[in-house]
C-alpha positions in Angstrom: -256.0 -76.4 -3.3 -257.2 -74.1 -6.0 -256.7 -70.5 -7.0 -258.4 -68.6 -9.8 -255.2 -68.4 -11.9 -253.7 -71.7 -10.7 -254.5 -75.4 -10.6 -252.7 -77.5 -8.0 -252.9 -81.3 -7.7 -250.9 -83.9 -5.8 -249.7 -87.2 -7.3 -248.3 -89.0 -4.3 -245.3 -86.8 -3.3 -245.3 -84.9 -6.5 -247.2 -81.6 -6.6 -248.1 -80.3 -9.9 -248.8 -76.5 -10.1 -250.4 -75.3 -13.4 -250.6 -71.6 -14.3 -254.2 -71.6 -15.6 -254.9 -68.6 -17.8 -255.2 -70.3 -21.2 -257.2 -67.5 -22.8 -254.2 -65.2 -22.0 -251.5 -67.8 -22.8 -251.0 -68.1 -19.1 -249.5 -64.5 -18.9 -248.3 -63.4 -15.5 -250.4 -60.7 -14.0 -250.1 -59.5 -10.4 -252.8 -61.9 -9.2 -250.9 -64.9 -10.8 -247.6 -63.8 -9.4 -249.1 -63.5 -5.9 -250.8 -66.9 -6.3 -247.6 -68.6 -7.4 -245.7 -67.2 -4.5 -248.2 -68.5 -2.0 -248.4 -71.9 -3.8 -244.6 -72.4 -3.5 -244.5 -71.3 0.1 -247.2 -73.8 0.9 -245.3 -76.5 -1.1 -242.1 -75.7 1.0 -244.0 -76.1 4.2 -246.0 -79.3 3.3 -243.9 -82.3 4.4 -245.9 -84.6 2.1 -244.5 -82.8 -0.9 -241.1 -83.8 -2.1 -241.0 -82.5 -5.7 -242.9 -79.7 -7.5 -243.7 -79.7 -11.2 -244.6 -76.3 -12.7 -246.3 -76.1 -16.1 -248.9 -74.0 -18.0 -252.5 -74.9 -19.1 -253.3 -75.7 -22.7 -251.1 -76.9 -25.6 -249.8 -73.5 -26.7 -247.9 -72.0 -23.8 -246.0 -72.6 -20.6 -246.2 -68.9 -19.8 -246.1 -66.5 -22.7 -244.8 -63.6 -20.6 -245.9 -61.0 -18.2 -249.4 -59.5 -18.8 -248.8 -56.6 -21.2 -252.2 -55.2 -20.7 -251.5 -54.8 -17.1 -248.0 -53.4 -17.6 -249.0 -50.9 -20.3 -250.4 -48.4 -17.8 -247.7 -48.5 -15.2 -245.5 -45.6 -14.2 -241.7 -45.9 -13.4 -242.1 -46.6 -9.7 -245.0 -49.0 -10.3 -243.0 -50.9 -12.9 -240.1 -51.3 -10.5 -242.5 -52.6 -7.8 -244.0 -55.1 -10.3 -240.5 -56.3 -11.1 -239.6 -56.7 -7.5 -242.8 -58.7 -6.8 -242.0 -61.0 -9.8 -238.4 -61.4 -8.6 -239.4 -62.2 -5.1 -241.8 -65.0 -6.3 -239.1 -66.5 -8.5 -236.4 -66.3 -5.9 -238.8 -68.3 -3.6 -239.0 -70.9 -6.3 -235.2 -70.9 -6.9 -234.5 -71.3 -3.1 -237.2 -73.9 -2.5 -235.6 -76.8 -0.4 -237.3 -79.3 -2.8 -236.6 -79.9 -6.5 -238.8 -77.9 -8.9 -239.1 -79.1 -12.5 -240.4 -76.8 -15.2 -242.5 -78.8 -17.7 -242.3 -76.4 -20.7 -245.1 -77.3 -22.9 -245.1 -74.3 -25.4 -244.2 -70.7 -25.4 -242.0 -69.6 -22.6 -241.3 -65.9 -23.5 -240.3 -63.0 -21.4 -241.5 -63.7 -17.8 -242.3 -67.2 -18.9 -238.7 -68.0 -19.6 -237.7 -66.2 -16.5 -240.1 -68.4 -14.5 -238.7 -71.5 -16.2 -235.1 -70.5 -15.5 -235.7 -70.1 -11.7 -236.8 -73.7 -11.6 -234.0 -76.3 -10.8 -234.7 -78.4 -13.9 -236.3 -77.8 -17.2 -237.8 -80.3 -19.6 -239.2 -78.8 -22.8 -241.4 -80.2 -25.5 -239.8 -80.2 -29.0 -242.4 -77.7 -30.1 -241.5 -75.2 -27.3 -240.1 -71.7 -28.1 -238.2 -69.7 -25.5 -236.9 -66.2 -25.6 -236.7 -62.7 -24.0 -238.6 -60.5 -26.3 -239.0 -57.5 -24.0 -236.8 -55.2 -26.2 -239.6 -55.3 -28.9 -241.9 -53.6 -26.3 -239.3 -51.0 -25.4 -238.5 -52.9 -22.1 -235.9 -55.1 -20.7 -236.3 -58.4 -18.7 -237.5 -57.5 -15.2 -237.9 -60.8 -13.4 -234.3 -61.9 -13.4 -233.9 -62.7 -17.1 -230.6 -61.0 -17.7 -229.1 -62.5 -14.6 -230.3 -66.2 -14.7 -229.9 -66.4 -18.6 -226.3 -65.1 -18.1 -225.6 -67.9 -15.5 -227.2 -70.7 -17.6 -226.1 -69.7 -21.2 -223.3 -67.2 -20.8 -222.8 -63.7 -21.9 -222.9 -64.1 -25.8 -226.2 -66.0 -25.7 -227.7 -63.7 -23.2 -226.9 -60.6 -25.2 -228.2 -62.3 -28.4 -231.5 -63.3 -26.9 -232.1 -60.0 -24.9 -230.8 -57.6 -27.6 -232.6 -59.2 -30.6 -235.7 -60.4 -28.8 -235.8 -63.3 -31.1 -237.0 -66.6 -29.6 -235.1 -70.0 -30.0 -236.5 -73.4 -30.6 -236.2 -76.2 -27.9 -233.1 -77.7 -29.7 -231.1 -74.4 -29.6 -232.2 -73.9 -26.0 -230.8 -77.3 -25.1 -227.5 -76.6 -26.9 -227.3 -73.3 -24.9 -227.9 -75.0 -21.7 -231.2 -73.1 -21.0 -233.1 -76.5 -20.7 -232.0 -79.9 -19.5 -234.0 -82.2 -21.9 -236.1 -81.9 -25.0 -238.7 -84.6 -25.5 -241.6 -85.2 -28.0 -244.6 -83.1 -27.0 -246.8 -86.2 -26.6 -244.2 -87.7 -24.1 -243.6 -84.5 -22.2 -245.9 -85.1 -19.2 -244.9 -88.8 -18.9 -241.2 -88.1 -19.0 -241.5 -85.2 -16.6 -243.5 -87.1 -14.0 -241.2 -90.1 -14.4 -238.3 -87.8 -13.4 -240.3 -86.2 -10.6 -241.1 -89.7 -9.3 -237.5 -90.6 -9.3 -236.6 -87.5 -7.3 -239.5 -88.0 -4.9 -238.0 -91.5 -4.0 -234.5 -90.0 -3.3 -233.3 -88.8 0.1 -235.0 -85.5 0.7 -232.3 -84.1 3.0 -229.6 -84.9 0.5 -231.5 -83.3 -2.4 -231.9 -80.2 -0.1 -228.2 -80.3 0.6 -227.5 -80.3 -3.1 -229.8 -77.5 -3.7 -228.3 -75.4 -0.9 -224.7 -76.0 -2.1 -225.5 -75.0 -5.7 -227.4 -71.9 -4.5 -224.6 -70.8 -2.2 -221.8 -71.7 -4.6 -223.4 -69.9 -7.5 -223.2 -66.6 -5.5 -219.9 -67.2 -3.7 -216.1 -67.5 -4.3 -215.1 -71.1 -4.8 -213.4 -71.2 -1.4 -216.6 -70.3 0.4 -218.6 -72.8 -1.8 -216.2 -75.6 -1.0 -216.3 -74.9 2.7 -220.2 -74.8 2.6 -220.2 -78.1 0.7 -217.9 -79.8 3.2 -220.1 -78.6 6.1 -223.3 -79.9 4.4 -221.5 -83.2 3.6 -220.7 -83.7 7.2 -224.3 -82.9 8.3 -225.5 -85.8 6.2 -223.7 -88.2 8.5 -226.2 -87.2 11.3 -229.2 -88.3 9.2 -231.1 -91.6 9.3 -231.3 -91.4 5.6 -227.6 -91.6 5.2 -227.5 -94.7 7.4 -230.3 -96.2 5.4 -228.8 -95.3 2.1 -225.4 -96.9 2.9 -227.0 -99.9 4.5 -229.2 -100.5 1.4 -226.2 -100.3 -0.9 -224.2 -102.8 1.1 -227.3 -105.1 1.4 -228.0 -104.7 -2.3 -231.5 -103.5 -1.9 -233.4 -100.3 -2.7 -233.3 -97.8 0.0 -236.4 -96.5 1.8 -235.8 -92.8 2.9 -237.7 -91.3 5.8 -236.7 -87.6 5.5 -235.0 -87.8 8.9 
C-alpha cells in the first residue's frame, strides 16, 4: 500500500508506516492526517498485522510539526476543525488494539510530539529533539499535546514545555517519561524492529487486553479500572493462546500463539 504522503511496508507481522514528506520535515498537513487515519484503520483490520512501527522519512525529522503554511490562513472555526481531525487520527492510533511503536529518528515537535505520544511505546535516537513550540507561533497544542504530555510527564514538565516552547533532548525526554528508550541513531531501526518482533511473537489477545485495560484505567477511577482488569483477565481463560502459553511454560518450550 502506498499514499502520496506515506510509505507503508510489511516485515512479516510488523507494519512500518513512514510519514514521507522529507522536503517539509514530514510536517502534518490535512492530506497526511487523513492518510495516517486510513493507514491505522487498515492496520487494525488486517489480521496479518500484529505490531505497527511509525516513523518519519529522512535523517532529520520524525515529524517536525503541523504544516504551518496550511495553518496560517485558517480562521477560528477552520482551526478547530483541523484540530479535531488531528485528534481523531491520533485517538485512532492510541486505541489501536495492536501495539504501536514510535521510532523517533529526529525532530518531534508540535504535532510530531503529539503523534509520538499517542503511540503506545516511543524509542528515540540520541539525536532526537522533542517539544511543543506552538506558543512561539501564537498557538497552543491542538492535537492533544497538553493532555497526553500531562499524563506522561506531569504538570510541571507540561507547563514548562508548553509555556516556554523550548525543546528537550532525548535524554531529558527519557528522564521525564516522554520516551521509553534512547538509543544511538545508527541502532534506532534495528532496536525498534527487534522490539516490534518480540511483540509480534507475543499473544495478540493478551496484548490487546493490556492496551484496553490501560486505556480504560487511564480515564477511570481506580475501582472501575480494577473491575475492568479482572473482567479482561477472566476472558483470557477462554482463549486458546492462554492454554498454549501455560502449556508451553510447563513443558519448557517457546509458545506458538494463534490469536484465538
